[in-house]
C-alpha atoms as one frame of an Amber mdcrd trajectory, in Angstrom:
protein
   4.803  -6.462 -13.273   3.514  -9.314 -11.202  -0.056  -8.603  -9.991   0.837
  -9.736  -6.470   3.662  -7.200  -6.350   1.252  -4.501  -7.525  -1.240  -5.481
  -4.822   1.509  -5.653  -2.193   2.723  -2.153  -2.964  -0.841  -0.812  -2.930
  -1.805  -2.710   0.228  -0.932   0.059   2.705  -2.798   2.834   0.883  -5.774
   0.536   0.268  -5.975  -0.443   3.954  -5.998   3.211   4.982  -8.646   4.210
   2.443 -10.945   1.288   3.277 -10.641   1.882   7.020 -11.535   5.546   6.584
 -14.523   4.630   4.449 -15.839   2.582   7.366 -15.120   5.145  10.083 -16.091
   8.295   8.176 -19.686   7.212   7.631 -22.121   8.762  10.090 -25.862   8.909
  10.411 -28.777   6.768  11.483 -28.482   4.327   8.592 -24.874   3.380   9.401
 -24.642   0.023  11.212 -23.092   0.183  14.689 -20.341  -2.274  13.764 -18.945
  -0.044  10.984 -16.785   2.055  13.302 -15.308  -0.991  15.046 -14.687  -2.681
  11.696 -12.931   0.421  10.364 -10.709   0.624  13.424  -9.822  -3.077  13.152
  -9.049  -2.743   9.449  -6.845   0.272  10.163  -4.974  -1.491  12.986  -4.393
  -4.868  11.338  -4.078  -3.442   7.833  -1.393  -1.001   8.927   0.460  -3.728
  10.811   0.375  -5.985   7.748   1.273  -3.151   5.355   4.485  -2.448   7.263
   5.620  -5.940   6.265   3.843  -6.572   2.941   4.715  -3.283   1.185   8.497
  -3.431   1.590   8.577  -7.169   0.766   6.659  -6.605  -2.467   8.885  -3.658
  -3.312  12.021  -5.699  -2.649  10.798  -8.535  -4.867  10.051  -6.056  -7.640
  13.468  -4.405  -7.256  15.151  -7.794  -7.650  13.156  -8.502 -10.819  13.967
  -5.076 -12.219  17.665  -5.499 -11.503  17.638  -8.635 -13.648  15.453  -7.288
 -16.453  16.143  -3.591 -17.003  18.477  -0.666 -16.473  16.263   1.074 -13.892
  16.692  -0.089 -10.306  14.467   1.870  -7.933  16.060   3.875  -5.152  16.026
   2.420  -1.638  14.083   5.565  -0.645  10.982   3.770  -1.942  11.185   1.483
   1.112   9.502   4.359   2.955   6.332   2.737   1.634   6.259   1.037   5.059
   5.300   4.328   6.765   1.483   4.370   6.876   0.427   7.809   5.586   3.573
   8.303   3.551   2.806   5.073   1.698   0.069   6.714  -0.374   2.227   9.195
  -2.344   5.246   6.872  -2.409   3.251   3.944  -3.809   1.699   6.252  -6.408
   5.068   7.683  -7.477   6.705   4.238  -7.539   3.963   2.655  -9.636   3.943
   5.537 -12.132   7.729   5.349 -12.491   7.635   1.561 -12.664   4.921   1.347
 -15.282   6.434   4.068 -17.488  10.166   3.306 -17.143  10.384  -0.461 -17.132
């Protein structure tokens, strides 16, 4: 599997996790910019993930169609939906790394 495809499929879940790490921190030692940074990461990361995830998945599906018998279901394109992308990316990568 191409590392860029792996990163593209994981981009949506990673953007959500990183944004929540910024916004979930509270207390006097947390810099005031952390909340704004987390919100910006969530907004722009989610917008980019809607495009990057399905494109990476499509590229990987094309490679798999040429190389192996397993062609992933189009249902995996639901990776574009922000919170649904976490379990779908996990399931896809497990199936991809064990089947192909």
